[in-house]
C-alpha positions, 0 to 999 in steps of 0.5 A: 296393882301388884308389881312384877315381883309380887306377880311371881311371888319373888323377893323384890331384889336384883339377885333372883332365882331364875329357876323360881322365876321360870317356874312361877311364870309357867304357873301363871301362864297355866292358870290363864292359858286360853284352853282353860277359857274355851267355854268362858264368856268373852269378858272372862277370855279378855281378862285371861288374855290381859293376865297372860300379856301382863305375865309375859311382860313381867317375865321378860322384864325380870328375866333380863338383868338390864330390864330388871335393874331399870325396873327396880330403879323405877319401882323405888322412885328413881327416874333413869333420865335416859334421855336427859342425863347423858353424863358418864364417868370420864373412864367410861367415856374414854372406854366408849371412844376406844371401842368405837374406834376399834369397831370402825377399824374392824368394820372398815377392813372386815376383820372378824377376829377384831370384832370377836375380840371387841365382842369378848371385851364387851361381854366382860364389861357387861358382866362386870357392870351387871354385877356392880348394878346388882350389888348397888340395887341389893344394897338399896342404892338406887340412884347410884344403880341408875348411873350403872343402868345408863352405862349398861344401856350403852353396852346393850346398844353397842352389843347390838351394833357389833352383832349387826356388823357381824351379820353384814360382813359374814 
């Protein structure tokens, strides 16, 4: 079975051309669109639907830097061990603690300005982490990249928490 990169005729690397991804996705979707199979047999319609579903999944994976990084690690035989390996560098753990404290304080006093600063700081950290992971992946250092992906997973979840708190206090 071909991987997501092969499906869209893209090189198997982290740094991808998003315009080429979008164009390839639309091309695949056009080929398997249900309207093209209106007179087809039930079996042909099912196969087209399976391809459309697979294309959607592949597109969502490659479009997201986090999912694309995790996928590349897995494609290259590196288990992310997201459940069992929670070890993080000391600096990253200290940063997490600072952010957690800042989040709790901002939440307690409903300080939108503090939340916005925290959100801004997190965006910068996330961007830097994605750049670092991309460099590691494109250099074929999948085990080091996996550590970065685990850290990025924390940043993604923390971003969701901040968004949820924004919604509750606004």
